[in-house]
MIDOSE-1310 file (N, C-alpha, C; in nm, 2 decimals, decimal comma, always signed):
residues 127
mkdi	+0,08/-0,10/+0,00/+0,00/-0,01/+0,00/+0,09/+0,13/-0,01; +0,03/+0,24/-0,05/+0,09/+0,35/-0,06/+0,03/+0,47/-0,01; +0,07/+0,57/+0,01/+0,00/+0,72/+0,05/-0,08/+0,77/-0,06; -0,19/+0,86/-0,02/-0,26/+0,93/-0,10/-0,16/+1,03/-0,17
enld	-0,15/+1,04/-0,32/-0,05/+1,12/-0,36/-0,10/+1,20/-0,47; -0,22/+1,17/-0,54/-0,28/+1,25/-0,65/-0,41/+1,24/-0,67; -0,48/+1,31/-0,76/-0,62/+1,29/-0,78/-0,69/+1,15/-0,81; -0,59/+1,08/-0,90/-0,65/+0,93/-0,89/-0,69/+0,88/-0,77
dikq	-0,58/+0,88/-0,66/-0,59/+0,82/-0,53/-0,70/+0,91/-0,47; -0,72/+1,02/-0,46/-0,84/+1,09/-0,41/-0,97/+1,01/-0,49; -0,98/+1,02/-0,61/-1,09/+0,96/-0,67/-1,12/+0,81/-0,63; -1,02/+0,74/-0,61/-1,04/+0,60/-0,55/-1,09/+0,62/-0,41
mvdt	-1,03/+0,69/-0,34/-1,10/+0,70/-0,20/-1,23/+0,75/-0,20; -1,27/+0,84/-0,24/-1,40/+0,90/-0,26/-1,49/+0,79/-0,32; -1,47/+0,75/-0,45/-1,56/+0,65/-0,50/-1,58/+0,52/-0,40; -1,47/+0,46/-0,36/-1,48/+0,36/-0,27/-1,57/+0,37/-0,15
fynk	-1,54/+0,50/-0,09/-1,61/+0,55/+0,02/-1,76/+0,56/+0,01; -1,80/+0,62/-0,10/-1,96/+0,65/-0,12/-2,01/+0,55/-0,18; -1,95/+0,43/-0,24/-2,01/+0,31/-0,28/-2,06/+0,25/-0,17; -1,97/+0,24/-0,05/-2,02/+0,18/+0,08/-2,12/+0,26/+0,15
vkvd	-2,12/+0,40/+0,13/-2,22/+0,48/+0,20/-2,36/+0,44/+0,14; -2,36/+0,44/+0,00/-2,50/+0,41/-0,06/-2,55/+0,28/-0,01; -2,51/+0,18/+0,00/-2,57/+0,06/+0,04/-2,59/+0,05/+0,21; -2,52/+0,14/+0,30/-2,52/+0,13/+0,42/-2,68/+0,14/+0,47
tlig	-2,71/+0,06/+0,54/-2,86/+0,05/+0,61/-2,89/+0,17/+0,67; -2,78/+0,24/+0,75/-2,81/+0,34/+0,84/-2,80/+0,48/+0,76; -2,70/+0,51/+0,70/-2,68/+0,64/+0,62/-2,71/+0,64/+0,50; -2,72/+0,52/+0,43/-2,73/+0,51/+0,29/-2,88/+0,55/+0,24
pifn	-2,99/+0,56/+0,32/-3,11/+0,60/+0,28/-3,11/+0,76/+0,30; -3,05/+0,81/+0,38/-3,04/+0,96/+0,40/-2,95/+1,02/+0,28; -2,85/+0,99/+0,26/-2,77/+1,03/+0,14/-2,85/+1,03/+0,00; -2,90/+0,88/-0,02/-2,95/+0,87/-0,15/-3,10/+0,95/-0,13
gvik	-3,16/+0,97/-0,04/-3,27/+1,05/-0,05/-3,22/+1,20/-0,08; -3,11/+1,25/-0,06/-3,09/+1,39/-0,09/-3,01/+1,42/-0,21; -2,95/+1,30/-0,24/-2,85/+1,31/-0,36/-2,91/+1,22/-0,45; -2,97/+1,31/-0,57/-3,05/+1,23/-0,67/-2,93/+1,19/-0,78
dwtp	-2,85/+1,30/-0,82/-2,74/+1,26/-0,91/-2,62/+1,26/-0,85; -2,56/+1,16/-0,84/-2,42/+1,12/-0,75/-2,31/+1,21/-0,84; -2,32/+1,19/-0,98/-2,20/+1,26/-1,04/-2,16/+1,38/-0,98; -2,24/+1,49/-0,97/-2,21/+1,62/-0,92/-2,13/+1,62/-0,81
hlnk	-2,20/+1,55/-0,70/-2,14/+1,52/-0,56/-2,01/+1,48/-0,56; -1,99/+1,37/-0,64/-1,85/+1,30/-0,64/-1,75/+1,39/-0,69; -1,79/+1,47/-0,80/-1,70/+1,56/-0,86/-1,65/+1,66/-0,75; -1,77/+1,73/-0,66/-1,72/+1,82/-0,57/-1,65/+1,75/-0,45
mytf	-1,66/+1,63/-0,41/-1,58/+1,57/-0,31/-1,44/+1,54/-0,38; -1,42/+1,51/-0,50/-1,27/+1,52/-0,55/-1,21/+1,63/-0,52; -1,27/+1,75/-0,58/-1,21/+1,90/-0,55/-1,18/+1,91/-0,40; -1,27/+1,89/-0,32/-1,27/+1,93/-0,19/-1,14/+1,83/-0,11
weti	-1,15/+1,72/-0,13/-1,03/+1,62/-0,07/-0,90/+1,67/-0,14; -0,90/+1,70/-0,28/-0,77/+1,74/-0,35/-0,72/+1,87/-0,29; -0,82/+1,97/-0,27/-0,76/+2,09/-0,19/-0,73/+2,06/-0,06; -0,78/+1,99/+0,03/-0,73/+1,96/+0,14/-0,61/+1,89/+0,18
lldv	-0,60/+1,78/+0,08/-0,48/+1,67/+0,11/-0,37/+1,72/+0,02; -0,39/+1,76/-0,10/-0,30/+1,80/-0,19/-0,26/+1,95/-0,21; -0,33/+2,01/-0,16/-0,28/+2,16/-0,17/-0,32/+2,23/-0,30; -0,42/+2,14/-0,39/-0,46/+2,20/-0,51/-0,56/+2,26/-0,51
hsys	-0,57/+2,40/-0,52/-0,71/+2,48/-0,48/-0,80/+2,47/-0,60; -0,87/+2,35/-0,61/-0,97/+2,33/-0,69/-1,11/+2,32/-0,65; -1,13/+2,34/-0,51/-1,27/+2,34/-0,45/-1,31/+2,47/-0,41; -1,42/+2,50/-0,43/-1,50/+2,64/-0,39/-1,62/+2,61/-0,33
gspf	-1,66/+2,68/-0,23/-1,77/+2,65/-0,15/-1,76/+2,62/-0,01; -1,87/+2,60/+0,06/-1,87/+2,57/+0,19/-1,94/+2,44/+0,22; -1,86/+2,34/+0,28/-1,92/+2,20/+0,30/-2,03/+2,20/+0,40; -2,06/+2,27/+0,51/-2,16/+2,26/+0,60/-2,30/+2,29/+0,54
ppha	-2,33/+2,38/+0,46/-2,47/+2,42/+0,44/-2,54/+2,30/+0,38; -2,50/+2,22/+0,27/-2,57/+2,10/+0,21/-2,62/+2,01/+0,34; -2,55/+1,98/+0,46/-2,57/+1,90/+0,54/-2,65/+1,96/+0,65; -2,67/+2,08/+0,65/-2,74/+2,16/+0,77/-2,88/+2,13/+0,78
kmpl	-2,95/+2,08/+0,70/-3,10/+2,03/+0,73/-3,12/+1,89/+0,71; -3,02/+1,83/+0,70/-3,03/+1,68/+0,68/-3,06/+1,61/+0,83; -3,13/+1,51/+0,83/-3,16/+1,44/+0,95/-3,06/+1,38/+1,02; -2,96/+1,43/+1,07/-2,82/+1,36/+1,09/-2,82/+1,38/+1,26
ekih	-2,76/+1,28/+1,32/-2,74/+1,27/+1,45/-2,59/+1,22/+1,48; -2,55/+1,21/+1,60/-2,43/+1,17/+1,64/-2,40/+1,01/+1,58; -2,51/+0,93/+1,59/-2,48/+0,78/+1,53/-2,46/+0,78/+1,38; -2,50/+0,88/+1,31/-2,50/+0,90/+1,17/-2,35/+0,93/+1,13
fdrw	-2,30/+1,02/+1,21/-2,15/+1,09/+1,21/-2,06/+0,97/+1,25; -2,10/+0,89/+1,34/-2,01/+0,76/+1,40/-2,00/+0,68/+1,29; -2,11/+0,63/+1,21/-2,10/+0,56/+1,09/-2,05/+0,60/+0,99; -2,05/+0,71/+0,96/-1,98/+0,80/+0,85/-1,83/+0,77/+0,85
mtif	-1,79/+0,80/+0,99/-1,66/+0,79/+1,02/-1,60/+0,65/+1,01; -1,68/+0,57/+1,07/-1,64/+0,41/+1,05/-1,64/+0,38/+0,94; -1,71/+0,41/+0,85/-1,70/+0,38/+0,69/-1,59/+0,46/+0,63; -1,54/+0,57/+0,67/-1,45/+0,64/+0,60/-1,30/+0,60/+0,65
vstv	-1,30/+0,57/+0,77/-1,16/+0,52/+0,85/-1,14/+0,38/+0,77; -1,24/+0,30/+0,77/-1,21/+0,17/+0,71/-1,16/+0,16/+0,54; -1,23/+0,27/+0,48/-1,20/+0,28/+0,33/-1,06/+0,33/+0,32; -1,03/+0,43/+0,38/-0,90/+0,48/+0,39/-0,80/+0,38/+0,42
dslf	-0,79/+0,29/+0,53/-0,74/+0,21/+0,60/-0,70/+0,08/+0,50; -0,80/+0,05/+0,42/-0,81/-0,04/+0,31/-0,75/-0,02/+0,18; -0,70/+0,12/+0,16/-0,66/+0,15/+0,04/-0,50/+0,21/+0,05; -0,51/+0,27/+0,15/-0,38/+0,38/+0,19/-0,30/+0,36/+0,32
igek	-0,17/+0,42/+0,32/-0,12/+0,42/+0,46/-0,02/+0,54/+0,42; +0,02/+0,63/+0,52/+0,11/+0,72/+0,54/+0,04/+0,84/+0,60; +0,12/+0,96/+0,57/+0,09/+1,08/+0,63/-0,05/+1,13/+0,58; -0,05/+1,14/+0,45/-0,17/+1,19/+0,39/-0,30/+1,11/+0,41
anea	-0,28/+0,98/+0,44/-0,40/+0,89/+0,46/-0,45/+0,93/+0,62; -0,35/+0,94/+0,71/-0,37/+0,99/+0,83/-0,43/+1,12/+0,84; -0,38/+1,22/+0,76/-0,44/+1,33/+0,77/-0,59/+1,34/+0,71; -0,62/+1,27/+0,63/-0,74/+1,25/+0,56/-0,84/+1,20/+0,67
kwra	-0,81/+1,11/+0,77/-0,89/+1,04/+0,85/-0,93/+1,14/+0,98; -0,80/+1,21/+1,00/-0,81/+1,31/+1,11/-0,90/+1,45/+1,07; -0,90/+1,49/+0,95/-0,98/+1,59/+0,90/-1,12/+1,55/+0,89; -1,14/+1,42/+0,85/-1,29/+1,38/+0,84/-1,35/+1,39/+0,98
gkma	-1,26/+1,32/+1,09/-1,32/+1,32/+1,21/-1,35/+1,45/+1,26; -1,26/+1,56/+1,24/-1,29/+1,70/+1,28/-1,43/+1,76/+1,22; -1,43/+1,72/+1,10/-1,55/+1,77/+1,02/-1,68/+1,72/+1,08; -1,65/+1,58/+1,10/-1,79/+1,50/+1,15/-1,83/+1,58/+1,30
elfn	-1,71/+1,59/+1,38/-1,75/+1,65/+1,52/-1,82/+1,80/+1,49; -1,77/+1,88/+1,41/-1,81/+2,00/+1,38/-1,94/+2,01/+1,32; -1,97/+1,94/+1,25/-2,10/+1,92/+1,17/-2,20/+1,86/+1,27; -2,15/+1,78/+1,35/-2,26/+1,72/+1,45/-2,29/+1,83/+1,54
ykig	-2,20/+1,91/+1,60/-2,21/+2,02/+1,70/-2,30/+2,10/+1,64; -2,28/+2,16/+1,52/-2,36/+2,26/+1,45/-2,49/+2,23/+1,43; -2,53/+2,11/+1,38/-2,66/+2,06/+1,36/-2,74/+2,05/+1,49; -2,67/+2,00/+1,59/-2,72/+1,99/+1,72/-2,78/+2,12/+1,78
yfkk	-2,69/+2,24/+1,75/-2,69/+2,35/+1,80/-2,81/+2,43/+1,74; -2,84/+2,39/+1,60/-2,94/+2,48/+1,54/-3,08/+2,39/+1,61; -3,07/+2,27/+1,61/-3,19/+2,20/+1,68/-3,23/+2,25/+1,78; -3,12/+2,24/+1,89/-3,17/+2,28/+2,03/-3,19/+2,43/+2,03
aghq	-3,14/+2,52/+1,96/-3,19/+2,67/+1,96/-3,32/+2,68/+1,90; -3,35/+2,60/+1,80/-3,48/+2,62/+1,74/-3,46/+2,73/+1,62; -3,33/+2,73/+1,55/-3,31/+2,83/+1,47/-3,29/+2,74/+1,33; -3,29/+2,81/+1,23/-3,26/+2,76/+1,11/-3,12/+2,80/+1,06
pli	-3,03/+2,71/+1,02/-2,91/+2,76/+0,99/-2,88/+2,86/+0,89; -2,80/+2,94/+0,90/-2,78/+3,05/+0,80/-2,70/+2,99/+0,67; -2,81/+2,98/+0,58/-2,73/+2,91/+0,43/-2,79/+2,99/+0,34
């Protein structure tokens, strides 16, 4: 195994991950219910991870707003992380692979916190 080094590696990671998400019994129905055409989403995820891991500034946007109104709770983020970590671990090893897992964990924590905050406060997210 090798580390994540280029866009092809990013695509392999993203495609493998989302192929697992689509069929997962817990989070699959949520994502499949929101994402009708996976191609634009996958392309966005390629540029997102390319920007984060390879310092190629191909992503523009804000990752939280599309998730803000989804029916997600901690159990969903935990499953997302389990699938993400197992996907990365099955494909790659090294500094970038570890960074991908660390960053995904931080995003899951932040998204879970923000969604919970808006639910408890009774506010709609500013998107």
